[in-house]
C-alpha positions as CSV (number, residue, x, y, z in Angstrom):
1,M,0.0,0.0,0.0
2,L,1.5,3.3,-1.1
3,V,-0.3,5.5,1.5
4,R,-0.7,4.4,5.1
5,K,-2.5,6.5,7.7
6,R,-2.3,9.5,5.3
7,R,1.4,9.2,4.8
8,N,3.4,7.9,1.9
9,D,5.2,4.6,2.5
10,P,8.8,5.4,1.4
11,D,9.7,1.7,0.9
12,V,6.7,1.1,-1.5
13,L,7.4,4.3,-3.4
14,A,11.1,3.3,-3.8
15,L,10.1,-0.1,-5.0
16,L,7.8,1.4,-7.6
17,V,10.1,4.0,-9.0
18,S,13.1,1.6,-9.1
19,N,11.2,-0.5,-11.7
20,V,10.7,2.2,-14.3
21,R,13.0,3.9,-16.7
22,T,12.3,7.5,-15.7
23,P,12.0,7.3,-11.9
24,S,11.9,11.0,-11.1
25,E,9.1,11.7,-13.6
26,R,7.0,8.8,-12.3
27,E,7.5,9.8,-8.7
28,G,6.2,13.2,-9.6
29,D,3.2,11.7,-11.3
30,L,2.4,9.5,-8.2
31,R,2.8,12.4,-5.8
32,A,0.5,14.6,-7.9
33,Q,-2.1,11.8,-8.0
34,I,-1.9,11.4,-4.2
35,A,-2.2,15.1,-3.7
36,A,-5.3,15.2,-6.0
37,C,-6.9,12.5,-3.9
38,H,-6.2,14.4,-0.7
39,A,-7.6,17.6,-2.2
40,G,-10.8,15.7,-3.4
41,E,-11.3,14.2,0.1
42,A,-10.9,17.7,1.6
43,R,-13.5,19.2,-0.7
44,V,-16.0,16.4,0.0
45,R,-15.6,16.8,3.7
46,E,-16.1,20.6,3.3
47,V,-19.3,20.1,1.4
48,C,-20.7,17.6,3.9
49,G,-19.7,19.8,6.8
50,R,-21.4,22.8,5.3
51,Y,-24.6,21.2,4.1
52,G,-24.8,17.9,6.0
53,I,-24.4,14.4,4.7
54,D,-28.0,13.8,3.9
55,R,-28.3,16.9,1.8
56,A,-25.0,16.1,0.0
57,K,-26.3,12.6,-0.8
58,Q,-29.6,14.0,-2.1
59,A,-27.7,16.4,-4.3
60,A,-25.7,13.5,-5.8
61,T,-28.9,11.6,-6.4
62,N,-30.5,14.5,-8.1
63,V,-27.5,14.9,-10.5
64,L,-27.8,11.2,-11.4
65,D,-31.5,11.4,-11.9
66,Y,-31.1,14.5,-14.1
67,S,-28.6,12.8,-16.3
68,E,-31.0,9.8,-16.7
69,A,-33.9,12.1,-17.5
70,M,-32.0,13.9,-20.3
71,M,-30.8,10.6,-21.8
72,R,-34.4,9.2,-21.7
73,L,-35.6,12.4,-23.4
74,F,-33.2,11.7,-26.3
75,L,-33.8,8.0,-26.6
76,E,-37.6,8.5,-26.6
77,S,-37.2,10.9,-29.6
78,V,-35.6,8.2,-31.8
79,P,-38.0,6.1,-33.8
80,P,-38.4,2.5,-32.6
81,G,-36.4,-0.1,-34.5
82,T,-33.0,-1.7,-35.0
83,V,-30.0,-0.4,-36.8
84,S,-26.7,-2.1,-37.3
85,A,-23.2,-1.6,-38.7
86,E,-19.7,-3.1,-38.8
87,D,-16.2,-1.9,-39.3
88,F,-12.7,-3.5,-39.1
89,L,-9.4,-3.2,-37.3
90,D,-6.2,-4.0,-39.1
91,S,-4.7,-7.4,-38.4
92,D,-1.1,-7.6,-37.3
93,D,-0.4,-10.1,-40.1
94,P,-1.2,-8.6,-43.5
95,N,-2.1,-12.1,-44.7
96,E,-4.8,-12.5,-42.1
97,D,-8.4,-11.1,-42.3
98,P,-9.1,-7.8,-40.5
99,V,-10.8,-7.9,-37.1
100,R,-14.5,-7.4,-37.3
101,I,-16.5,-5.3,-34.8
102,A,-20.3,-5.5,-35.3
103,A,-23.1,-3.8,-33.4
104,S,-26.8,-3.6,-33.5
105,I,-28.7,-0.9,-31.7
106,N,-32.4,-1.5,-30.8
107,F,-34.5,1.5,-29.8
108,S,-37.6,0.3,-28.0
109,G,-39.5,3.6,-28.2
110,K,-41.2,5.7,-25.5
111,R,-42.5,3.8,-22.5
112,P,-43.6,4.8,-19.0
113,H,-40.7,5.3,-16.6
114,T,-41.1,3.0,-13.5
115,G,-38.7,5.0,-11.5
116,R,-36.5,1.9,-11.1
117,R,-32.9,1.8,-12.3
118,L,-31.8,-0.5,-15.1
119,N,-29.8,-2.7,-12.7
120,S,-33.2,-3.7,-11.1
121,R,-34.5,-7.0,-12.4
122,T,-37.8,-5.4,-13.2
123,A,-36.4,-2.5,-15.3
124,S,-36.1,-2.6,-19.0
125,P,-33.9,-0.5,-21.3
126,L,-34.9,2.1,-23.9
127,V,-32.0,1.0,-26.0
128,T,-29.9,-2.1,-26.3
129,I,-26.5,-2.1,-27.9
130,D,-25.5,-5.6,-28.9
131,F,-22.0,-6.5,-30.1
132,T,-22.9,-10.1,-31.0
133,G,-21.2,-11.0,-34.3
134,S,-17.9,-9.3,-33.4
135,D,-14.8,-11.5,-33.9
136,P,-13.4,-13.6,-31.1
137,Q,-10.5,-12.1,-29.1
138,V,-7.2,-12.3,-31.0
139,E,-3.6,-12.9,-30.2
140,S,-2.4,-9.3,-30.7
141,S,-3.0,-6.5,-28.1
142,I,-6.1,-4.9,-29.8
143,N,-8.6,-6.7,-27.6
144,A,-10.8,-4.5,-25.5
145,V,-12.1,-5.3,-22.0
146,E,-15.8,-4.9,-21.3
147,A,-15.3,-1.6,-19.5
148,I,-13.7,0.0,-22.6
149,T,-16.6,-1.1,-24.7
150,Y,-19.1,0.3,-22.2
151,S,-17.2,3.6,-22.0
152,A,-17.3,4.0,-25.8
153,C,-21.1,3.5,-25.7
154,F,-21.3,6.0,-22.9
155,Y,-19.3,8.5,-24.9
156,V,-21.3,8.2,-28.1
157,L,-24.7,8.5,-26.5
158,R,-23.6,11.5,-24.5
159,C,-22.4,13.2,-27.6
160,L,-25.9,13.0,-29.0
161,L,-27.6,14.9,-26.2
162,A,-28.8,18.4,-27.0
163,E,-27.0,20.0,-24.1
164,D,-24.0,19.5,-21.9
165,V,-25.3,16.9,-19.4
166,P,-23.2,15.8,-16.4
167,A,-21.3,12.7,-17.2
168,T,-22.7,10.5,-14.5
169,A,-23.7,6.8,-14.3
170,G,-27.3,8.0,-14.6
171,L,-26.8,8.4,-18.3
172,M,-26.6,4.7,-18.8
173,R,-29.6,3.6,-16.6
174,P,-31.8,3.3,-19.7
175,V,-29.1,1.6,-21.7
176,R,-28.1,-2.1,-21.9
177,V,-24.8,-3.1,-23.5
178,V,-24.3,-6.7,-24.6
179,A,-20.7,-7.7,-25.2
180,P,-20.1,-11.4,-25.6
181,K,-17.4,-12.8,-23.4
182,G,-14.3,-13.9,-25.2
183,S,-14.9,-11.5,-28.1
184,V,-12.6,-8.6,-29.2
185,V,-15.0,-6.2,-27.3
186,N,-15.0,-8.2,-24.1
187,A,-11.7,-10.1,-23.9
188,V,-10.9,-12.5,-21.0
189,P,-7.5,-13.5,-19.6
190,P,-4.9,-14.2,-20.9
191,A,-5.8,-11.9,-23.9
192,A,-3.5,-8.9,-24.5
193,V,-5.4,-5.7,-24.1
194,A,-2.9,-2.8,-24.3
195,G,-4.3,-1.6,-27.6
196,G,-8.0,-2.0,-26.6
197,N,-8.1,1.4,-24.8
198,V,-6.4,3.4,-27.5
199,E,-7.3,1.7,-30.8
200,T,-10.3,-0.6,-30.4
201,S,-12.2,2.0,-28.5
202,Q,-11.9,4.3,-31.5
203,R,-13.3,1.6,-33.9
204,I,-16.2,0.8,-31.5
205,V,-17.1,4.5,-31.7
206,D,-16.9,4.3,-35.6
207,V,-19.2,1.3,-35.6
208,L,-21.8,2.9,-33.3
209,M,-21.7,6.2,-35.3
210,R,-22.2,4.3,-38.5
211,A,-25.2,2.5,-37.1
212,L,-26.7,5.6,-35.6
213,A,-26.4,7.5,-38.9
214,Q,-29.4,5.3,-40.0
215,A,-31.5,6.3,-37.0
216,V,-30.6,10.0,-36.6
217,P,-28.9,10.9,-39.9
218,N,-28.8,14.6,-39.3
219,R,-26.8,14.3,-36.1
220,I,-23.9,12.0,-37.1
221,P,-20.6,12.9,-38.8
222,A,-18.6,10.8,-41.1
223,A,-15.8,8.7,-39.6
224,A,-12.8,10.5,-38.0
225,S,-9.3,9.2,-38.3
226,G,-10.1,6.2,-36.2
227,T,-6.7,5.8,-34.6
228,M,-4.6,7.5,-31.9
229,N,-1.3,6.9,-33.6
230,N,0.5,5.9,-30.4
231,V,4.3,6.6,-30.9
232,T,6.9,5.8,-28.3
233,I,10.6,6.6,-28.5
234,G,13.1,5.7,-25.7
235,G,16.8,5.4,-25.1
236,I,19.6,7.1,-23.3
237,D,19.7,10.9,-23.5
238,P,23.4,11.8,-24.4
239,R,22.9,15.2,-22.7
240,T,22.3,13.7,-19.3
241,C,23.3,10.0,-19.8
242,E,19.9,9.2,-18.2
243,P,17.1,7.1,-19.8
244,F,14.3,9.0,-21.6
245,A,10.9,7.9,-22.7
246,Y,8.7,9.9,-25.1
247,Y,5.1,9.0,-25.7
248,E,2.5,10.8,-27.7
249,T,-0.7,10.3,-29.6
250,I,-0.6,12.1,-32.9
251,A,-3.8,13.9,-33.9
252,G,-5.7,13.1,-37.1
253,A,-8.9,14.6,-38.5
254,M,-12.6,14.9,-37.8
255,G,-15.1,13.6,-40.4
256,A,-17.3,15.9,-42.2
257,R,-20.6,16.8,-40.6
258,P,-24.1,17.0,-42.2
259,T,-23.8,20.8,-42.5
260,K,-20.1,21.6,-42.6
261,A,-16.6,20.2,-43.3
262,G,-14.6,18.3,-40.8
263,V,-11.8,19.8,-38.8
264,S,-8.1,19.1,-39.7
265,G,-5.3,18.2,-37.3
266,V,-7.3,17.4,-34.2
267,H,-7.7,14.6,-31.7
268,T,-11.1,13.0,-31.9
269,H,-13.5,10.8,-30.0
270,M,-11.8,8.6,-27.3
271,T,-8.5,10.4,-27.4
272,N,-8.0,12.5,-24.3
273,S,-4.6,14.0,-25.0
274,L,-3.3,17.1,-26.8
275,N,-0.5,18.1,-29.1
276,T,3.0,18.2,-27.7
277,P,4.6,21.5,-28.9
278,A,7.8,21.1,-30.9
279,E,9.7,23.4,-28.6
280,A,8.7,21.4,-25.5
281,L,9.5,18.1,-27.2
282,E,13.0,19.2,-28.4
283,Y,13.8,20.7,-25.0
284,A,12.9,17.6,-23.0
285,Y,14.2,14.9,-25.3
286,P,17.1,14.2,-27.8
287,L,14.6,14.7,-30.7
288,R,14.1,17.2,-33.4
289,V,10.8,17.9,-35.2
290,R,11.6,18.1,-38.9
291,R,8.1,18.4,-40.2
292,Y,4.8,19.1,-38.5
293,E,2.0,20.1,-40.9
294,I,-1.5,19.4,-42.2
295,R,-1.6,16.4,-44.5
296,S,-3.3,18.2,-47.4
297,G,-5.8,16.2,-49.4
298,S,-6.2,13.3,-47.0
299,G,-9.8,14.1,-46.1
300,G,-12.6,12.4,-48.1
301,L,-14.4,14.4,-50.8
302,G,-18.1,15.2,-50.6
303,K,-20.6,18.0,-50.4
304,H,-18.7,18.6,-47.1
305,R,-15.1,17.5,-47.1
306,G,-13.5,15.5,-44.3
307,G,-10.8,17.1,-42.3
308,D,-7.1,16.4,-43.1
309,G,-4.7,14.4,-41.0
310,L,-1.2,15.5,-39.9
311,I,2.4,14.7,-40.9
312,R,4.7,14.4,-37.9
313,E,8.4,13.8,-38.8
314,I,10.9,13.4,-35.9
315,E,14.6,13.1,-36.2
316,V,16.3,11.2,-33.4
317,L,19.5,12.6,-32.0
318,A,20.6,9.4,-30.3
319,D,20.4,5.7,-30.9
320,C,17.1,4.6,-29.5
321,D,14.0,2.3,-29.9
322,A,10.7,3.4,-31.5
323,T,7.3,1.8,-31.4
324,L,4.1,2.6,-33.2
325,L,0.6,1.3,-32.4
326,A,-1.8,2.7,-34.9
327,D,-4.7,1.6,-37.2
328,R,-6.5,2.6,-40.4
329,R,-3.6,1.6,-42.5
330,N,-5.6,-1.1,-44.5
331,S,-9.1,0.3,-44.0
332,R,-10.2,3.9,-44.6
333,P,-12.4,6.2,-42.5
334,F,-15.8,5.9,-44.1
335,G,-17.9,8.7,-45.6
336,L,-21.6,9.1,-45.2
337,A,-24.5,10.0,-47.4
338,G,-22.4,9.5,-50.5
339,G,-19.2,11.1,-49.2
340,Q,-15.9,9.5,-50.0
341,A,-13.6,7.8,-47.4
342,G,-10.6,9.6,-46.0
343,K,-7.1,8.4,-46.9
344,P,-5.5,5.7,-44.7
345,G,-2.5,6.5,-42.5
346,A,1.1,5.7,-43.3
347,A,4.5,5.6,-41.7
348,C,8.0,5.5,-43.1
349,L,11.6,5.7,-41.9
350,F,14.4,7.8,-43.6
351,R,17.7,6.3,-42.6
352,Q,20.8,8.4,-42.3
353,D,22.4,6.6,-45.2
354,G,19.6,7.8,-47.5
355,S,17.5,4.7,-47.6
356,L,13.7,4.7,-47.1
357,E,11.8,2.0,-45.3
358,K,8.0,1.8,-45.5
359,L,6.5,0.7,-42.1
360,S,3.2,-0.8,-41.1
361,G,0.8,0.6,-38.5
362,R,2.4,-1.5,-35.7
363,F,6.1,-1.9,-35.3
364,S,9.0,-1.8,-32.9
365,I,12.3,-0.7,-34.6
366,R,15.8,0.3,-33.6
367,L,16.8,3.8,-34.7
368,K,20.2,5.3,-35.2
369,N,21.3,8.8,-34.5
370,G,20.1,10.9,-37.4
371,D,17.3,8.6,-38.6
372,R,13.9,10.3,-39.2
373,L,10.6,8.7,-38.4
374,R,7.5,10.1,-40.3
375,I,3.9,9.4,-39.2
376,E,1.0,10.4,-41.5
377,S,-2.4,10.2,-39.8
378,P,-5.6,9.3,-41.7
379,G,-8.0,11.9,-43.0
380,G,-11.7,12.1,-42.1
381,G,-14.5,10.8,-44.2
382,G,-16.6,13.2,-46.4
383,F,-20.3,13.8,-46.1
384,G,-22.8,14.0,-49.0
385,I,-22.4,13.8,-52.7
386,Q,-20.2,16.5,-54.2
């Protein structure tokens, strides 16, 4: 236990940081998280002390009920019926079939609200999201656990609400999610799941959006880039002779919307990180940003054009290792209502000796001082016939 009687245990902290490559950075992260927990505890105590525990509990209940009411209002506005869609993740082996994610969404229509929560045996959902038909879990790391699939459903449904509703568990009371055990959307041990959070979550969103476009077509954009482009570079910094580890998700593009074009060079959907400025990256690591620009023409054509992805080219200033975990290299972000798909992503390596190596969407590779790694993120899909 890291914290005992409100004090950090120095032995446990030492054990943790001695098993990572950048101990000072990770110790700072841990101390910041602990401080945030202490601050949160203090604020909750302050609220309960000022208003009383019963009133604080009632306020929390009211927020949950409000979120539920707003979700019900939206779901009851959707015509009853079932819509379905599928999309695919790239396979690690180019000779193997892509990994299928399928979803059907059943809207049951307006019904009297019993006042009971969905986890009650007598309650019934207003919408059921069923991932039956998705592929079984695979050997690579792109399996998602059930919580990730549930979170993607939460995210998509909240996006469709007419106003900024508190993100509470109440939103999902009228929703049932069916994710078959042992599938790529509900993997069980010993499946590898490192890519489920960052990549499979994005594809689940794409599938849900594609299905919902049949039910509420005026509310759904074409597909965004559909990948977080997770790049990691690590080695020994020659300036300090200490290990360094750089990790970033590279932005892509938003798909075109029913009334306007998509946005270029942005993180979308399940991504929760932002751009690392070139100046900050070069200051902190033995890296140099050689190109950082919009990937012109990568968005899909249509009445409204999809946003363009990015080009991020990094020169390494020390021998190091690089890893990329990305998708949408074999499949393309789909367009809607006749719009064209966006361009797939790409990656390549310019060796110091002048040679060029084309790379897949998932690799680990050794780099030499002076090599340049280029990542090109996918464009968004277009909307409507041009």
